[in-house]
C-alpha positions in Angstrom: 6.6 51.0 -65.2 7.5 47.3 -66.2 5.0 44.7 -67.2 6.0 42.6 -64.2 4.9 45.6 -61.8 1.6 45.8 -63.9 0.7 42.6 -63.8 1.5 41.9 -59.9 -0.5 45.1 -59.4 -3.7 44.1 -61.5 -3.6 40.5 -59.5 -3.5 41.8 -56.4 -6.3 44.2 -57.2 -8.4 41.1 -58.5 -7.8 39.0 -55.4 -8.6 41.5 -53.2 -11.9 42.9 -55.1 -13.6 39.3 -56.1 -14.6 36.5 -53.5 -11.3 34.6 -54.5 -9.0 33.2 -51.3 -7.3 36.0 -49.9 -4.4 33.6 -49.6 -3.9 33.0 -53.6 -0.5 32.6 -54.4 0.9 35.8 -56.6 4.0 35.0 -58.1 6.9 37.7 -58.1 8.7 36.6 -61.2 7.7 37.6 -65.1 7.3 34.1 -66.0 5.0 33.2 -63.2 2.7 36.3 -63.4 2.2 35.7 -67.1 1.1 32.2 -66.4 -1.0 32.8 -63.3 -2.7 36.0 -64.4 -5.0 34.7 -66.9 -5.8 31.9 -64.6 -6.8 34.4 -62.2 -8.8 36.5 -64.2 -10.8 33.7 -65.7 -11.6 32.9 -62.1 -12.5 36.4 -61.2 -14.9 36.8 -64.0 -17.4 33.9 -62.8 -18.2 36.6 -59.9 -18.3 39.6 -62.0 -17.1 42.0 -65.0 -13.9 43.3 -64.7 -12.4 46.5 -66.3 -8.6 47.1 -67.0 -7.7 50.3 -67.9 -4.0 51.1 -68.6 -3.2 54.5 -69.2 0.0 55.8 -70.8 1.0 52.5 -72.5 4.1 54.2 -74.3 5.3 54.8 -71.1 5.4 51.3 -70.0 8.6 49.7 -70.5 8.5 47.4 -73.6 10.1 44.4 -71.7 9.1 40.9 -72.4 6.9 42.7 -75.7 4.5 44.7 -73.3 3.5 47.3 -76.1 2.3 44.4 -78.2 -0.3 43.5 -75.8 0.2 39.4 -76.2 -0.4 39.5 -72.5 -3.9 40.0 -73.0 -4.8 38.1 -75.7 -6.2 35.4 -73.7 -9.0 37.5 -72.7 -10.7 36.6 -76.4 -11.8 33.4 -74.9 -13.8 35.2 -72.2 -17.3 36.2 -72.7 -17.2 39.8 -73.8 -20.0 40.9 -71.5 -17.6 40.3 -68.8 -14.5 42.1 -69.3 -13.2 45.0 -70.8 -9.7 46.5 -71.3 -9.2 50.2 -71.9 -5.7 51.6 -73.3 -4.4 54.8 -74.0 -0.9 55.8 -75.7 0.3 59.3 -77.0 -0.9 58.8 -80.7 3.2 60.0 -81.6 4.5 56.8 -80.0 6.2 53.5 -81.2 3.2 51.8 -79.9 0.6 53.6 -82.4 0.9 50.6 -84.6 -0.7 48.3 -82.1 -3.7 50.5 -82.0 -3.7 50.8 -86.0 -4.9 47.3 -86.3 -8.3 46.8 -84.9 -7.8 43.9 -82.0 -11.1 42.6 -80.9 -10.9 41.4 -77.4 
């Protein structure tokens, strides 16, 4: 799976599960999603907690640097009691280096 698809699916889930306008525009292109996803999460955490689970990061295409997790760095600015991110990957995968550095979100 690619980063565009993951961000698009997560965006739709957030809109459907939080009291956000159901006609909230969700871009189709990766650049639009990279811009709108943090904005959407910032709005949603005002209404409740978010838990994002990404199982098998190593199976995700590394388009747009997806394995670096740069697209989730914005959550460092959110209250830690409002969002959690759980990520798994095969320990022998090339993304292991991402997990070898402690990332505090």
